[in-house]
Each structure stands twice: as C-alpha cells, then as structure tokens.
C-alpha positions in Angstrom: 22.9 14.7 -4.3 20.7 14.1 -7.8 24.3 14.2 -9.6 25.4 11.5 -7.2 22.0 9.5 -7.0 22.5 8.9 -10.8 26.2 8.1 -10.7 24.6 5.8 -7.5 22.2 4.1 -10.0 24.6 4.0 -12.9 27.1 1.8 -10.5 24.7 -0.1 -9.5 23.3 -1.1 -13.0 26.6 -1.7 -14.3 27.2 -4.1 -10.7 23.7 -5.7 -11.4 24.8 -6.3 -15.6 28.2 -7.6 -14.5 26.6 -9.7 -11.7 23.6 -11.2 -13.8 26.0 -12.7 -16.9 27.9 -14.5 -13.8 24.8 -15.4 -11.4 23.9 -19.0 -10.4 20.5 -18.1 -9.4 18.6 -14.7 -10.0 15.5 -14.0 -7.7 12.7 -11.4 -8.0 11.2 -10.5 -4.8 8.0 -8.1 -4.2 8.0 -6.7 -0.8 5.3 -5.4 1.9 4.8 -4.9 5.4 5.0 -2.1 8.0 7.8 0.5 9.0 8.5 2.2 12.8 10.6 5.0 14.0 12.0 7.8 11.7 12.9 11.1 13.9 15.4 13.3 14.9 15.9 15.9 17.3 16.2 19.9 17.0 17.4 22.7 18.3 15.9 26.1 17.0 17.8 29.0 17.8 15.5 31.7 16.5 13.0 30.7 19.8 14.8 28.8 21.5 12.9 25.6 21.3 13.6 21.9 20.9 11.3 18.7 19.5 12.1 16.3 17.2 10.7 16.1 13.8 9.3 12.4 13.1 7.8 10.4 10.2 5.0 8.2 11.1 4.3 4.6 11.4 2.7 3.0 8.2 3.0 0.3 5.7 5.5 0.1 3.1 6.2 -2.0 -0.1 9.0 -2.6 -2.9 11.2 -5.0 -4.3 14.6 -7.1 -4.5 16.4 -8.0 -7.4 19.0 -10.6 -6.5 21.7 -12.0 -8.1 23.7 -14.9 -6.6 27.3 -14.4 -7.9 28.7 -17.0 -5.5 27.5 -19.9 -3.6 25.0 -18.6 -1.1 26.3 -14.9 -1.3 24.1 -12.5 -3.8 24.5 -9.1 -5.1 20.6 -7.3 -4.8 19.1 -3.9 -6.1 16.6 -3.3 -3.1 14.0 -0.6 -3.7 11.3 0.3 -0.3 8.9 3.5 -0.1 6.4 4.0 2.4 3.5 6.7 2.7 4.1 8.3 6.0 3.5 12.6 7.1 6.1 14.6 8.6 5.1 15.7 12.2 6.7 18.1 14.4 6.5 17.5 17.9 7.9 19.8 20.4 8.9 19.0 23.9 6.2 21.7 24.8 3.3 22.6 22.9 1.3 20.7 21.0 1.9 18.6 18.1 1.6 19.7 14.0 1.6 17.8 10.6 3.7 19.8 8.3 3.1 17.4 5.0 2.4 13.9 3.7 5.4 12.4 2.8 7.4 9.7 0.7 9.8 7.9 2.1 11.9 5.7 -0.7 14.9 4.1 -0.2 17.6 2.8 -2.9 20.0 0.3 -2.0 22.7 -1.8 -3.2 22.9 -4.7 -1.0 25.4 -7.9 -0.2 23.2 -10.7 1.3 24.6 -13.8 2.6 22.7 -16.9 3.2 23.0 -20.3 5.4 21.1 -23.2 3.5 19.6 -25.3 6.1 17.7 -27.5 3.7 16.4 -27.2 0.2 13.7 -25.4 1.2 14.8 -23.2 4.3 17.8 -20.5 3.9 18.4 -18.2 6.8 19.9 -14.4 5.7 21.9 -11.2 6.3 21.8 -8.3 4.7 23.9 -5.5 4.3 24.0 -2.3 2.1 24.3 1.5 1.3 22.8 4.1 -1.2 20.3 6.8 -1.6 16.9 8.1 0.3 14.9 10.2 -1.3 12.2 12.1 1.2 9.5 13.5 -1.3 6.8 15.6 -0.2 3.2 15.6 -1.5 2.9 19.6 -1.2 4.5 21.7 -3.8 5.1 24.1 -0.6 8.2 21.9 -0.2 10.9 20.5 -1.7 12.2 17.0 -2.1 15.4 15.6 -0.4 17.9 13.1 -1.4 20.1 11.9 1.2 22.9 9.3 1.7 21.7 5.9 3.5 22.6 2.8 4.5 20.9 -0.4 5.9 21.1 -4.0 7.2 18.5 -6.6 8.4 18.1 -10.5 8.8 15.4 -12.9 7.7 14.4 -16.1 6.2 13.5 -17.9 2.9 11.4 -20.3 2.5 11.2 -22.2 -1.0 7.4 -23.9 -1.5 9.0 -25.0 -5.0 12.1 -24.7 -7.1 10.7 -21.4 -8.6 8.5 -19.7 -5.9 9.3 -18.9 -2.4 8.1 -16.7 0.8 10.9 -14.2 2.3 10.1 -12.9 5.6 12.5 -10.5 7.4 13.3 -7.0 9.2 15.6 -3.9 8.3 16.8 -0.8 9.6 17.1 2.0 7.2 19.7 4.8 8.1 19.7 8.3 6.3 22.8 10.1 7.2 21.4 13.2 8.5 22.8 17.0 8.6 21.6 20.4 9.9 19.8 20.9 6.4 16.9 18.4 6.8 14.1 20.4 8.9 14.9 23.6 6.0 14.8 21.2 3.1 11.4 19.1 3.7 9.6 20.5 6.6 9.1 23.7 7.7 9.9 26.3 5.4 12.9 27.7 7.4 11.3 27.3 10.6 14.2 25.2 11.8 16.8 27.3 9.4 18.8 27.9 13.1 18.9 23.9 14.0 22.3 23.5 15.4 21.9 20.0 16.9 20.1 16.9 15.6 20.6 12.9 15.8 20.4 10.7 12.7 17.2 8.7 11.5 16.6 5.4 12.0 13.7 3.5 10.5 12.6 -0.1 11.0 10.5 -2.4 9.0 9.0 -6.0 9.2 7.9 -7.3 5.9 7.2 -10.5 3.8 7.8 -11.3 0.5 6.9 -13.3 -2.7 10.2 -15.1 -4.4 10.1 -15.8 -8.2 13.3 -17.3 -9.1 14.1 -16.7 -12.7 17.3 -18.8 -12.8 18.1 -22.1 -11.1 
C-alpha cells in the first residue's frame, strides 16, 4: 500500500504543478474542527463473539492547497489529522481501549464553487486518496487504506486576500478484513469474517489565504 501511496503522492504533485501553472486563483487554507463516528462491525470466529472497533470522537486539524483551474472549479490537495483512540466495543462485555491512534487523510479533491457575490462562495467537494491509521504504541503496525471523501460548505472573504471557510465532510476508508489485525489487537480478530466500512464525519472551519487572485 505504501508503494501505491507514493505513486498517489507523485501523481498528485504532478497534477498540482500542472494546475498551478494555469491557476487563476491559488488558496491556502488552515483548518480545524471536530471529527465524529468511525467504527466497523466484526465477528470473531475464534470465540464466536461480535461487536465493533470504534475511533473515538475528537478534534481534528489540517490544511488545503487549492488551484482554480477554470472559473469556480478548483483542484485541491487536502490533509486532515485526528488524534483518537481505538476502542473495542463488544456486544456483550466491557469496552476496552486498544491504543491511541492518529487518523490521517491525504486526498486529491475536485471542488466546485458558486459565486453569490464577491464575498460569499458556497462549495461542494469530492475526492479520493489515502488514509493512514497510525497507532502510538509500537505493539501495533500502521495501516494504509484507499479512501474517498465528500463535503460541502461556504467561503466568506473579508478582503481580496483573506477569507473564512466553514463546512462539513465525510471520510470513508475502504476497508477489508485486515483492519483488526493490522492496527488493533495483535491477532485477536484474525478470524473476523464480516465488517462494515468506516465512515467519519467532521465539522470544520478555516482561514483562507489567497496567494494569487
């Protein structure tokens, strides 16, 4: 997966370089917010138990570098990070914290805005890329997954160079059976045979700096 991620980074870099050379506007945004949800159901065939592994809610932060490749259409390189915990929530029994965990998203998005006036621009965004789940403990290994995202919000510009961005988004790593083994339990869920895809939601705001008008 790391090889695919490096290939994605190279492709994203080339796209951004190409977009930057033709961009009408370039925007750099620092973002911060709060991230919710994030769980998948499991069935452990070793002991016939079931439940879910969940990421705890928590603050998130990141950044967006956007290039307007044609009027009101942007290509954006998006990064989002959340410090969380991975928690085992069996249907019967006690919850157990497995480890502290960093949830990271690296995405290449297409974003379309609608210019209401010279200050207000609602937008919708859609993209794909990679997700990295990075445990703080050396007992568990990091896990890369292909991921998609979508969201919507609004930009409000207080001047030609500075604006505010507010919105919500959904992050969806495409999962497989290996998630529990890779980041959570040292093999406790190696027999998992059913799962659901993780979907996380965040609500965020940010400060926009226009590097080119």
